[in-house]
N, C-alpha and C positions, 0 to 999 in steps of 0.2 A: 463551579463547585460540583464536586463529585456526588454521586449517590450516598456513599457512606458519609460524607460530611452533612448531607442533608438529613440522614437518618440520625446522626450523633445530635444535630440541632433539635430535632423534634422527637427525642427520646421519650419524653413524658407523654407526648400525643400518641406516639406508636404503643406504649404500654398500655394506655387506656383503650385504644381501639382493639388491641389483642384480647384484653378482659372482656370487652363487649362481646366480641365474636364468640369466645369461649363461653359465656353466659347464654348466648342465643342457642348454641349447640345443647346446652344442658336443658335449657327450658323447652326446646322443641323436641328432642330426641329421648330424654330421659322418660316421659310418660308413655312413650310407644312400648319401652323396654318394660315398664311396670304393668301395662295392659297385657303383655305376653306375646305381642305380634312379632317381636324381634327374636324371641327364644324358641319359637316353634320348629326351627330347622334344627336347632341343637337337642331338642327334646325327643327326636325320633317320630314326630307327628308327621307322617308322609303325606297325609291327606292334604295339608296346606303347603308342606315345604316342597312337594314334588310337582306343583303345578308350575309350569314353564310359561314361556311367552306366547303370545298370540300373534297370528299373522292374517290379516284380512278377514278376521271373524273366526278363524280356526284355532283352537286351543291346542298347544303342544305340551305333554308332560315331560318332566326331566329325564324319564326313562327313555322315551322316544329320540329325544335330543342326543343323549349319551350314545344310543345305538347308532344314530346318523354319524355322529363324530367319529365313532369306532370304525365304520364302514370306510370313512375318508381316511383316517389316520389309525391304523391298527395299534393297539397298545404293545409296547416293547417287552420282550421277556425278561425276567429278573435275572441279573448277573450274579 
């Protein structure tokens, strides 16, 4: 039996499991967007959006990460 045959046999089961996964995303991620934590980067609030990753207790801002990347790979000129 191939994988496609197995999927055809269990089409109803696959449909409900996909619905369950979609509902889980809705339940767990929509509240974050309603609280505003997901929209901070798009709103221009750089105080929260510019916070970068930390490395062994040191915090790195988005600007310092961009500068480090540009030193390694300089931006190309517009054509």
